[in-house]
N, C-alpha and C positions, 0 to 999 in steps of 0.2 A: 572442819571448817572454822572452828573456834580459834585455832592457832593462826589461821590466815587473818582473821579479824584483829588479832593483836600484833600483826606484822607491820611495824612502822615503815620499813622500807617499801613494802608493797603498797601501803596506804599513801605514801608520798608520791609514788609513781601514778597511782590511781587518781589522786587529786590533780596532778599535772595533766593527765590525759583528759580529765573533765574540762579543764580550762582550755586546752588546745581545741578540742572538738566542739566546744560551745561556739567558737567563732565559725567553724565550718558549717555547723548546723544553722547558724543565723544567716549565712550568706544568701540562700534562696529567698528568704523573706526580705532581707535588705534589698535584694535586686527587684523584688516586687515594687517597692517604693521608688527605687531609682528608675525602674522601667516607666513608671508614670511620669516622673520628672523629666527624663531624657528621651522619652518615646522610643525605648529599645524594642526591637523585634524579638520573637522567640528564638530565632537563630542566633542573634547577638547574645541573648541571655544564656543560651546553651553553650556558646563559645566561651563566655566568661567562666562558667562553671567547669567546663571541660578543661580549659587551659589552666585554671586554678588547680584542679585535681592533678593534672600532669606536672605542674610545678611542685606540688607537694611530694611528687614521686621520684623525679629524675635524679635528684641529689641524695636520695636516701642511702644508696649503696656507699657513696663517699662518706656521708656522715656516719654510717655504720662502721666503716673502716677506721675512721678517726676515733670513734667511740671505743672500739676494740684496742686501739693503740694508746690512747691518752685518757680514757675514762670519759663517761658521757655526761657528767654533771653539768658542766658549763654549756654543753649543747642543748640540754633539756631546758635549763633556766633561760639561756639566751634566746632559744627558739620561741619560748613563751613571750618574752618581752618584745621581740621582733614582730611576732604575729599580732600582739595586742596593739602596738602603735600603728601598724599599717592597716589593720582592719578598722581601726578608728578613723583613718583618713579616707576610706573607701566612700563613705557617704558624702564627703565634701568635694568629690571630684566633679568637674564641670562638663565632662564629655565621656562618650563611650570609650574612646581610646585610653583616657586617663584611668577610668574605672578598671578597664582590662589590665593595664600595666600595674597598678597598685595591687590588685587582687593576685596577679601572678607572682609578684615579688613577695607578697605576704605569705604565700604558700611555702616558701623556703623555711619559715619557722616551724611548720608542721614536719617538714622533711628532717629538720635537725632533731626534733623531739622523739619521733616514733621509733627509730631503731633502738636507741638506748632504753626507751620506756618499755617496749615489748620484750626485748631480751633480758632486761633487768628484772621484769616481773617473773619471767620464766625461772631465772636463777633464784630470786628471793623466795619463791613458793616451794622450793625443795622438791620433795617427791609428790607434791600436789600440783603438778604443772598445769593440768587442764583447768582445775579450779582457780589457781592463782592467775593464770592468763585471763580466765573468764572474769575474775574480779577486776583486773586491769581494764578489760574491754568494757565492763559495765560502767566504769568511771567515764570513759569516752562516750559511751552510748547515752548516759544520762546528760552529759554536757551537750551532746548532739541533739537530744530531745528538748532540753531547756532552751537552747539557742533560738529556735523559731518562735516559741511562745514569748520569750523575753524580748526578742527583737520586735515582735509584733506590738507588744505593749509600749515599749520605749519609743519606737519610731512613729506609732500612732499619736503619741503625746508630743514628740519633739521634732518630727520630720526626719529627714535623712541625716541631719547633724547628730541624731541620737546614737550614731555609731561611736561617737566619742565616749558616751557613757558605757557602752559595752567594752571599750578599750580599758576603762578604769578597773573593770572587774579582773581582767587578766593581769594588769599591772599590780593590783593588790595581792593577787595570789602568788606572783613570782617570788617575793621574798620568803613566803612560807615554804614554797618548793625548795628554795635554796637552803633553808635551815633544816628541813626534814631530810634532805638527801646528803647532809654533811657526813662524810665518812668518820668512823671512830678513829681514835689515836692509834690503836693497834693495826687497823686496816691501812692507815696512812703509812705507818712504819714498814709494813710488809710490802706495800707498793713501792716504797723508796728503795728497799733492798732488792726487789725483784721486779723491775719494770715490765709491764705487759707488752707483749709483741703481737701485733695484729697480723694475721695470715691472710693475705689477699688472694692466695690460691684456694679456690673453692673445693671443698671435699664433700662429695655427696654420699649420703647413707646408702650402702649397697642393698638395703632392703627394698629400695625403689628401683624398679626396672625403668628403661627408657620410656616405655609406654606409661608407666605410673607417674613419671615426672611430667610428661605431656598432659596427662589427665589432671594432675594437681594444678598445673598452670591454667589449664582450660577451666577447671571448676572455680578457681578463685577469680578468674577474669569474668566469667559469666555472672557470678554472683555480684561482683563489683558493678558490672554494667546495669543489671536489673535494679539493684538497691540504690545506686547513685542516681540513676535516671528517675526512678519512681519517687524517691525522696525529693529530688530537685524540682520536678514538674507537678507534683501533687498539689501544692498550694495554688499554682497558676490554673490548673485544671478545675479546682473547686471554685475559684473566683469567676472563671469564665462560664462554667456549665451548671453550677449549683448556686450561683449568686451569693457565695460566701464573701464576707468582708476580709480584708487582709488579716485582721486580728483573728477572725474565726478560722481562716486557713492555717494560720500559725498555730492555733490551739489544736487543730486536727493533726498537724505534723508532730506537735509535742506529745499527744496521746499515743500516736503510732510509735514514735521513737522511744517513749518511756516503756512501752511494751517490748520493744526491741532490746532495751537494756535488761529487762527481766529475763527475756529469752536467752540472752548471752550468758547470764549467770547460771541459769538452769541447764543450758546446753553444755556448759563446761562441766558441771557436776555429773550430768548424765553420761557424758563422754568418758569420764573416769570410771563409771560403773559398767556401761554397756559397750563402750568402744566408739571411736569417732565416726566410723563409716555409717553405722546404724543411725546415729543422731543426725548426721548430715542429710542422709536420704530421707528420713522422716520429716525433717525441717523443710526440705525442698518440696516434697509432695503435698504437705499441708499448706505451705505459703502460696503456691500457684493459684488454687481456686479462690483463696481469700483475697489475693491481689485483684483478680478479675471482679469479684463481688464488690470490693470497695470502689472500683472505678465505675461500676454500673449503678451504684447507690448514690444518687445525687441529692441527698437530703440529710437531715440530722442523724439518720441511722448510721451514717458513716462513722460517727463518734463511737458507736458500739462495736463496729467491725475493726476499727483501726488498731486497738491494743492487741487483739488476737493475731492480726497480720504481723504486727511488729514482733510479738513474742515468737511466732513460728519462724519468721525470717532470721531473727537474731540468734537462734539456737545453733545455726550452722557455722557461725563465724569463729568462735574460739577453737573448735576442733580443727578447722581449716588452718588457722594460724599456727597451732601447736604442731600440726603435721608438716607445715612448711619449715618450722624450726627443727623438726626431726630430720627433714631432708638435708638441711645444712647443719649437721650435728656437730661440726667442729669449728664453725665460724658463726657464732651467735649474732654479733652485731652486723657483720657483712651480710649474712644469710637473711636476717630479718629485714635489713634495708632493701635487699633485692626483692624479697617476697612482697613486702608491703609497698615498696616503690612501684613494682610492676602492677600490682593490683590497683593502686590509686591511679596509675596511668591509664589502665584499661577502663576503669570507671569513668575517667575523664573523656576518653575517646568515645565510650558508649553514650555519655551524656550529650556530647557534641553531635553524635549521629542521631540520637533521639530528638534533639532540638531541631536538627535539619529536617527530619521526617515530619515533625510536628507543625511545620509551616502550612498554612491553609492551601497553598497551591500543590502540596504533596499529599501526605496522608491525613494531616490535621492532628491536633493535639489529642483528641479523644481516641482515635484509632492507634496512634503511636504509643500512648501510655497503656492502652489495653493489651497491645502485643507484648508488652514487657512480662505479662503473666505467663507467657509460653516459655520464657527462658529457664525458670527453675525446673520445669519438666525435662527439658533437654539436658540440663545440668546433671540430672540423676545418672545419665549414661556415663558422664565423666567420673563422677564420684564412685561409681561401681567398679572402676578400674584401679582404685587406690589400694595399697596394701592393707591388710587387716591388722587389728591390734595384736593378734597372735604372731603374725609375721614380723611386726616391729619388735615385739618382746623377744622373739627368737634371735633376731639379729643383734639386739642389745646384749643378750646373754653370751 
């Protein structure tokens, strides 16, 4: 682990991931304030979150291809600048339609960053792929955790125009990302002599049967649905049913997502030791009851449960991501773009569906968010069909 902590390339990607996901984490809290100002419904809030998530996903395979072909540095830096500016404008929009449009376009910045970030972390980590990708994911998870709390504090003080202050954070980090990802002179010369050629033809790892591929897609989609929806609607749930202030709801999200960051790091380390399937199954089985308990706890005890839920849920993600990269073993950028893009899209679809179900004339928010705790249990069935670490090592040999 000490070698990873000294890895400048990995640190630069982790810092960029922190910045990108800070904006995504802040969005549900920003929408809480905008909801009050523009009188948005839960269905409209869910649509914004859902379409935002889809916009971060659909372009990822294309950005992954361009990253493989031309190098991903400018996509990573440009994506951060793009996302910072447009997220800063979200709070200034005068109508639901304008908020929706700006949020959806902002998501393209995330789509540009993630394929290069995730595949670059995999390569930079060498033979410690699980731990390296976990470190990269921790950066994003910490940003995702800080986003709600920071947005709650800033927007409580400044109102919805406080999104401009959040934008300054990303714009300040962009030149740091640009500097730390500058290639060495030898690497630049090697690239000039042998330009990289991206392969748009996808080559799947033969260790994955057709059933295993379907299982992996299902597992990642179900996790994205439950995690995205739970994170997005938890602040609204606790303001409606536990009389939390917007700031208190943001703090609760921060605590849960900070636990998720820790779980991501530990999950990656444990997957290197015990294998990804065991870690994923354990994570899902523990997170399901904790999710239900948090929903049923409508007082300050939620602060005690939140970090444990986040930790348990976060442990599953790095092994899933590394397994998807293993599936697309000859197309790092394209494969990562497809994997992450599809997952983000499914998370967005799930959030939109949850928002639709949460309307009072349907299931209501309390029932809709409680039902999300069933998804991890169902997901165990999908994970059980994935290839074992032994099978993957045998194929690699």
